[in-house]
C-alpha positions as CSV (number, residue, x, y, z in Angstrom):
1,M,-52.4,68.5,281.4
2,T,-54.4,67.9,278.3
3,M,-53.5,64.3,276.8
4,T,-53.5,63.8,273.3
5,P,-56.0,61.4,272.1
6,A,-54.6,58.3,270.0
7,P,-55.4,57.7,266.9
8,I,-58.9,56.0,266.1
9,R,-57.3,53.8,263.3
10,Q,-54.2,52.1,264.3
11,F,-52.7,50.2,261.0
12,L,-50.2,47.1,261.5
13,F,-48.0,46.5,258.4
14,L,-46.8,42.9,258.0
15,Q,-44.8,41.7,254.8
16,G,-45.2,43.8,251.5
17,P,-43.5,43.4,248.3
18,P,-39.7,43.8,247.8
19,G,-39.2,47.7,248.0
20,P,-40.4,51.0,249.7
21,F,-44.3,50.6,249.1
22,F,-45.4,49.9,252.8
23,H,-42.8,52.1,254.1
24,E,-44.1,55.1,251.9
25,L,-47.7,54.1,252.1
26,A,-47.5,54.1,256.3
27,A,-46.1,57.4,256.0
28,A,-48.9,58.7,254.1
29,L,-51.3,57.5,256.5
30,R,-49.7,58.9,259.5
31,A,-49.8,62.2,257.7
32,R,-53.5,61.8,257.6
33,G,-53.7,61.2,261.3
34,A,-53.5,57.5,261.6
35,G,-51.3,55.2,263.7
36,T,-49.1,52.8,262.0
37,H,-46.6,50.2,263.3
38,R,-44.7,47.4,261.6
39,I,-43.4,43.9,262.6
40,N,-40.2,43.0,260.6
41,L,-40.0,39.1,260.1
42,S,-36.6,39.0,258.0
43,G,-33.8,41.3,257.1
44,G,-35.3,41.7,254.0
45,D,-38.3,43.4,255.8
46,R,-35.9,45.5,257.9
47,Y,-34.2,46.8,254.8
48,D,-37.5,47.7,253.3
49,W,-38.6,49.7,256.4
50,P,-35.6,51.8,257.5
51,D,-37.8,53.3,260.5
52,D,-38.8,52.1,264.1
53,A,-40.1,48.7,263.9
54,T,-40.6,45.8,265.7
55,A,-38.5,42.7,265.3
56,Y,-39.8,39.0,265.7
57,R,-37.1,36.7,266.0
58,G,-38.9,33.6,267.5
59,T,-40.8,30.7,265.7
60,A,-43.6,30.0,263.7
61,G,-45.2,27.9,266.6
62,A,-45.0,31.1,268.8
63,W,-46.2,33.6,266.5
64,P,-49.9,33.4,266.7
65,L,-50.0,34.5,270.4
66,Y,-47.2,36.9,269.8
67,F,-49.2,38.7,267.0
68,D,-52.5,38.7,269.3
69,R,-50.4,40.2,272.1
70,F,-49.1,42.9,270.1
71,V,-52.6,43.9,268.4
72,R,-54.1,44.0,272.0
73,A,-51.0,46.1,273.3
74,H,-51.3,48.5,270.6
75,R,-55.1,48.4,270.1
76,I,-54.5,47.6,266.3
77,T,-57.6,48.1,264.1
78,D,-56.4,47.1,260.7
79,V,-53.8,44.7,259.6
80,V,-52.3,45.2,256.2
81,V,-50.6,42.4,254.3
82,F,-48.9,41.6,250.6
83,G,-50.4,38.3,249.8
84,D,-52.8,36.1,252.3
85,C,-51.3,32.9,251.7
86,R,-47.6,33.2,253.4
87,P,-47.6,30.8,256.4
88,M,-46.8,33.6,258.7
89,H,-49.6,36.0,257.3
90,Q,-52.1,33.3,257.1
91,A,-51.7,32.5,261.0
92,A,-51.8,36.1,261.4
93,L,-55.0,36.9,259.7
94,R,-56.7,34.2,261.4
95,M,-55.8,35.8,264.7
96,A,-57.0,38.9,263.2
97,Q,-60.4,37.6,262.4
98,L,-60.8,36.5,265.9
99,R,-60.3,39.9,267.1
100,G,-62.7,41.5,264.6
101,L,-59.7,43.6,263.0
102,H,-60.1,45.3,259.7
103,I,-57.9,43.0,257.0
104,H,-56.5,44.6,253.9
105,V,-54.8,42.5,251.4
106,F,-52.5,43.6,248.6
107,E,-51.7,41.5,245.6
108,E,-50.5,41.8,242.1
109,G,-53.4,43.3,240.1
110,Y,-56.1,41.2,238.9
111,I,-56.2,43.4,235.6
112,R,-52.6,44.6,234.3
113,P,-50.7,47.0,234.0
114,D,-51.5,50.2,235.8
115,W,-53.6,48.6,238.7
116,M,-52.7,47.0,242.0
117,T,-55.3,44.5,243.8
118,L,-56.5,45.9,247.2
119,E,-59.4,43.8,248.8
120,R,-60.9,42.9,252.2
121,D,-60.0,39.8,253.9
122,G,-58.7,37.9,250.9
123,V,-57.7,37.7,247.3
124,N,-57.5,35.4,244.7
125,G,-59.2,32.1,245.6
126,H,-60.1,33.8,248.8
127,S,-61.4,36.9,247.3
128,P,-65.4,37.6,248.9
129,L,-65.9,39.2,245.4
130,E,-69.5,38.0,244.1
131,R,-69.3,35.9,241.0
132,D,-73.0,35.1,240.2
133,P,-73.7,36.9,236.7
134,D,-77.2,38.2,237.6
135,F,-75.6,40.1,240.8
136,I,-72.6,41.3,238.7
137,L,-75.1,43.0,236.1
138,A,-77.1,44.3,238.9
139,A,-74.3,46.0,240.7
140,A,-72.8,47.2,237.7
141,R,-75.9,49.3,236.9
142,W,-74.9,51.8,239.5
143,L,-71.1,52.0,239.0
144,P,-69.3,54.3,236.2
145,P,-67.6,53.4,233.3
146,I,-63.9,52.6,233.7
147,P,-61.9,55.8,233.2
148,R,-59.3,56.0,230.0
149,L,-56.3,57.1,231.8
150,P,-52.6,57.2,230.5
151,G,-50.2,54.6,230.9
152,I,-48.4,54.2,234.5
153,T,-44.6,54.2,234.0
154,A,-42.8,51.1,234.4
155,D,-39.3,49.7,234.9
156,F,-38.5,46.1,235.0
157,K,-34.8,47.2,236.2
158,R,-36.2,48.8,239.5
159,R,-38.6,45.8,240.4
160,A,-35.3,43.5,239.8
161,R,-33.2,45.7,241.9
162,D,-35.9,45.8,244.7
163,S,-36.2,42.3,244.7
164,Y,-32.3,41.5,244.5
165,W,-31.8,43.9,247.8
166,H,-34.9,42.6,249.8
167,Y,-33.8,38.9,249.3
168,H,-30.1,40.0,249.6
169,H,-30.7,41.0,253.3
170,V,-33.1,38.2,254.1
171,V,-29.7,35.9,253.3
172,T,-27.5,38.2,255.3
173,G,-30.1,38.7,258.2
174,R,-30.1,35.1,259.0
175,L,-28.4,35.7,262.5
176,R,-30.6,38.5,263.3
177,F,-33.9,36.5,262.3
178,P,-32.8,32.8,263.0
179,F,-36.2,30.9,262.7
180,Y,-37.2,33.1,259.5
181,R,-38.3,30.8,256.5
182,S,-39.0,32.7,253.4
183,H,-42.5,31.6,251.7
184,R,-40.9,31.4,248.6
185,Q,-40.0,27.8,247.5
186,G,-36.5,26.9,246.3
187,S,-32.8,28.4,246.6
188,L,-32.3,32.2,246.5
189,V,-28.8,31.5,245.4
190,L,-30.1,29.1,242.8
191,D,-32.7,32.0,241.7
192,A,-30.0,34.2,241.5
193,I,-27.7,32.1,239.1
194,G,-30.9,31.4,237.2
195,W,-31.5,35.2,236.7
196,L,-27.4,35.7,235.6
197,L,-28.1,32.6,232.9
198,K,-31.3,34.3,231.7
199,F,-29.7,37.7,231.1
200,M,-26.7,36.1,229.7
201,R,-29.4,34.1,227.0
202,A,-31.6,37.1,226.5
203,R,-30.8,37.9,222.7
204,R,-31.0,34.0,222.0
205,R,-34.2,33.6,223.6
206,Q,-35.7,36.7,221.9
207,R,-34.2,35.3,218.5
208,Q,-35.8,31.8,219.2
209,A,-39.4,33.3,219.9
210,E,-39.4,35.2,216.6
211,E,-38.4,32.1,215.0
212,T,-41.3,30.4,216.5
213,L,-43.7,33.2,216.0
214,A,-42.7,33.2,212.3
215,A,-43.0,29.5,212.0
216,I,-46.8,29.3,213.1
217,A,-47.8,32.5,211.2
218,G,-51.1,31.9,209.7
219,R,-52.0,29.0,211.8
220,N,-54.7,28.6,214.3
221,F,-53.0,28.5,217.7
222,F,-54.0,28.2,221.4
223,L,-51.9,30.1,224.1
224,F,-50.8,28.7,227.3
225,P,-49.0,31.3,229.5
226,L,-47.0,29.7,232.0
227,Q,-47.0,30.6,235.8
228,L,-44.5,30.3,238.3
229,T,-44.5,27.0,240.5
230,G,-43.6,29.0,243.6
231,D,-46.8,31.4,243.2
232,Y,-49.7,30.5,246.0
233,Q,-51.8,31.0,242.6
234,I,-50.5,27.4,241.7
235,R,-49.7,26.1,245.2
236,A,-52.9,27.3,247.1
237,H,-55.3,28.2,244.2
238,S,-54.9,25.3,241.9
239,P,-55.2,21.3,242.1
240,F,-51.9,20.8,240.5
241,G,-49.3,21.9,243.1
242,S,-46.6,22.7,240.6
243,M,-46.3,24.4,236.9
244,L,-45.1,21.2,235.4
245,V,-48.2,18.9,236.5
246,A,-50.2,21.5,235.1
247,A,-48.3,21.8,231.9
248,E,-48.5,17.8,231.8
249,Y,-52.2,18.0,231.9
250,V,-52.9,20.6,229.5
251,L,-50.7,19.1,226.9
252,E,-52.3,15.8,227.5
253,S,-55.6,17.0,226.6
254,F,-54.6,18.9,223.6
255,A,-53.0,15.7,222.2
256,H,-56.3,14.0,222.7
257,F,-59.0,16.5,221.7
258,A,-57.4,19.6,219.9
259,P,-58.0,19.6,216.0
260,A,-55.0,18.3,214.2
261,D,-54.7,21.8,212.5
262,T,-54.2,23.7,215.1
263,V,-50.9,24.4,217.4
264,L,-50.3,25.2,221.3
265,V,-48.0,28.2,222.0
266,V,-46.5,27.9,225.6
267,K,-45.4,31.2,226.8
268,E,-42.8,31.1,229.4
269,H,-43.4,33.6,232.5
270,P,-41.1,36.7,232.2
271,L,-40.2,36.5,235.9
272,D,-39.2,32.7,235.8
273,S,-35.5,32.5,236.9
274,G,-34.9,30.0,234.2
275,Y,-33.1,27.0,235.8
276,R,-36.1,24.6,234.4
277,N,-35.5,24.4,230.6
278,W,-39.0,24.5,229.6
279,R,-38.3,24.2,225.9
280,R,-36.6,20.9,226.6
281,T,-39.3,19.9,228.7
282,L,-42.1,20.5,226.6
283,D,-40.5,19.0,223.3
284,R,-40.1,15.8,225.3
285,A,-43.6,16.0,226.4
286,A,-44.7,16.8,222.9
287,K,-42.9,13.8,221.5
288,R,-44.2,11.4,223.9
289,L,-47.7,12.3,223.3
290,G,-47.3,12.6,219.4
291,V,-47.8,16.2,218.8
292,S,-44.0,17.1,218.0
293,G,-44.3,20.0,215.8
294,R,-47.8,21.3,217.1
295,V,-46.4,22.5,220.8
296,H,-44.1,25.4,220.5
297,H,-42.4,27.2,223.3
298,I,-41.7,31.1,223.3
299,D,-39.4,32.8,226.0
300,G,-40.5,36.4,224.8
301,G,-43.1,38.4,222.6
302,D,-45.9,40.3,223.5
303,L,-48.3,38.7,225.4
304,Q,-51.1,41.0,224.5
305,Q,-50.5,40.7,220.7
306,L,-50.3,37.2,221.2
307,A,-53.7,37.3,222.8
308,Q,-55.2,39.2,220.0
309,S,-54.0,36.5,217.3
310,A,-54.6,33.5,219.5
311,V,-58.0,31.2,219.0
312,G,-58.5,30.9,222.6
313,M,-56.2,31.1,226.0
314,V,-55.6,28.3,228.5
315,C,-54.9,29.5,231.8
316,V,-54.4,27.9,235.3
317,N,-55.7,31.0,237.0
318,S,-53.1,33.7,235.6
319,T,-54.2,37.6,235.3
320,S,-53.0,36.9,231.8
321,G,-56.6,35.6,231.4
322,T,-58.2,39.5,231.5
323,L,-56.0,40.5,228.6
324,A,-57.5,37.7,226.4
325,L,-61.0,38.7,227.9
326,E,-60.3,42.0,227.1
327,A,-59.7,41.1,223.2
328,G,-63.0,38.9,223.4
329,L,-60.9,35.8,223.3
330,P,-62.4,32.5,224.9
331,V,-60.5,31.6,227.8
332,V,-60.8,28.4,230.0
333,V,-59.6,28.5,233.8
334,L,-58.2,25.3,235.5
335,G,-57.7,26.7,238.9
336,D,-59.3,29.2,241.0
337,A,-59.5,32.7,239.3
338,V,-61.5,35.7,240.7
339,Y,-62.6,36.3,237.0
340,D,-63.7,32.9,236.3
341,V,-67.5,33.8,235.9
342,R,-70.4,31.9,234.0
343,G,-70.9,34.0,230.9
344,V,-67.2,35.2,230.8
345,T,-64.8,31.9,230.7
346,H,-65.6,28.8,229.2
347,Q,-67.3,26.7,231.5
348,S,-67.3,23.0,229.7
349,G,-63.9,21.9,230.7
350,L,-60.5,21.9,228.8
351,D,-61.2,18.8,226.7
352,Q,-64.2,20.5,225.1
353,F,-62.6,23.9,224.7
354,W,-60.2,22.8,222.0
355,T,-63.1,22.4,219.7
356,T,-65.8,24.2,220.9
357,P,-64.6,27.2,223.0
358,E,-67.2,29.8,224.9
359,A,-66.5,33.3,224.0
360,P,-66.9,35.7,226.8
361,N,-70.2,37.8,226.8
362,P,-68.9,41.5,226.3
363,T,-71.7,43.3,228.3
364,L,-71.2,41.1,231.4
365,Y,-67.4,41.2,231.1
366,D,-67.7,44.9,230.9
367,A,-70.1,44.8,234.1
368,F,-67.6,42.5,235.8
369,K,-64.6,44.7,235.1
370,R,-66.6,47.8,236.3
371,M,-67.4,45.9,239.7
372,L,-63.7,44.8,239.8
373,H,-62.3,48.3,239.8
374,A,-64.7,49.5,242.2
375,R,-64.2,47.0,244.8
376,C,-60.8,45.4,244.2
377,L,-58.1,47.8,242.1
378,V,-56.1,50.7,243.0
379,R,-54.3,52.5,240.5
380,G,-50.5,52.4,240.2
381,G,-47.8,50.3,240.4
382,L,-44.2,49.3,241.9
383,A,-41.9,49.8,239.2
384,S,-41.1,53.3,238.8
385,K,-41.0,56.2,241.4
386,S,-44.0,58.0,239.8
387,A,-46.2,54.7,239.6
388,L,-45.5,54.1,243.3
389,A,-46.6,57.8,244.3
390,I,-50.0,57.0,242.5
391,L,-50.2,53.7,244.1
392,V,-49.5,55.4,247.6
393,H,-51.9,58.1,246.8
394,N,-55.1,55.9,246.1
395,S,-54.1,53.0,248.4
396,T,-54.2,55.9,251.4
397,E,-57.5,57.0,249.8
398,R,-59.1,53.3,249.7
399,L,-57.9,52.6,253.2
400,L,-59.1,55.4,255.0
401,A,-62.3,55.4,253.3
402,E,-63.0,51.7,254.7
403,V,-64.3,52.4,258.2
404,G,-65.6,50.2,260.5
405,P,-66.4,49.8,264.3
406,S,-63.1,49.6,266.6
407,P,-62.9,46.2,268.1
408,W,-61.5,47.7,271.2
409,H,-63.9,49.0,273.7
410,S,-61.8,49.2,277.0
411,R,-58.4,49.3,278.3
412,D,-58.8,45.8,279.7
413,D,-58.5,44.7,276.5
414,V,-54.7,45.4,276.6
415,A,-52.2,42.7,276.9
416,A,-49.9,42.4,279.7
417,A,-46.1,42.8,279.3
418,E,-44.6,41.4,275.9
419,P,-42.8,38.1,275.7
420,V,-38.7,38.6,275.9
421,F,-38.3,38.2,272.2
422,F,-40.3,41.8,271.3
423,R,-37.6,44.3,270.7
424,Q,-37.8,47.7,269.4
425,E,-35.4,48.4,266.4
426,S,-33.8,51.6,265.4
């Protein structure tokens, strides 16, 4: 009897974003002849992946060898994750590097909207993307212009629904996954309460934002978009550890070095669950620093329009910085950001930024964008059915195009029996 050869590419999926993206991407890869596998780490993972999968119910300490035995047993060639800083992902990716596996990391898009990030080996501060201006200009000479395409449909309610059900099953699945600890900081229950309060105050927040923007009309203002404290952009790729520390740092510099006729607009992150009162926190800090009336908080407004009206943007490492750069606005970066390139962002420190901000070189930024699109971005999104279909198609093409040598040379590489806490789910 003739044996059907196993697929050459074997993709192992770990945790993805809340929702069906990884499940649908795996189906598309299988339709193209690849093998796919999944390890569920939580009840939320199990909910998002309704097909057969392997449940890991062991401890974090046992995870590295578990992962290594799994990839040997199934001759995994490629590992796919969303985010490379989650503790379970970090351990798995280090083991994958020892085996010479191909690592593919998804993340929210470096340039938004309409794009997601997909890089080999790491993203954000771990990105292997070259940041030397001369290299970027030389590489871009061989790259096509960025196509002008219609916008991707997005619906915030879909993202909220996917997130709710994922984390609902994280909580209700704790008996099935007793050792799982979410990479997220804080309490899921408190987050849910915070979101409920935020929705209840939506009209008031919008009215306050409109009043604030009317009050500063005609004045020179710097824009400071807040990020999420729990985001690894702050926890792993910045010196601050929390957004509160970053805000204190920015306000102190503004108070001491910004011209007296300028104001600072601090925009709250739209996904902040709202149990820190940023308006009160910023008002107190401004009063203590002697800049009351010059620091304004808004929880709303169009970030792109604000970026086009500001005189400069301060970022820790938010992708909001690319919106400002697109408008030719000077941007200073305080953490690790893939777009923090000499000639693109301000390089002389925050204290000097307030008086002598360095504008981006448009030729260099255009070259950087072309390189970024060619190497790091896939078109599509998570917030609508059509956006997800586009993302799945483009991600499949990118993953299958990246072919490398298989790390497996003989059946001697295959592991012995799996530990007892391996178990197939139906």
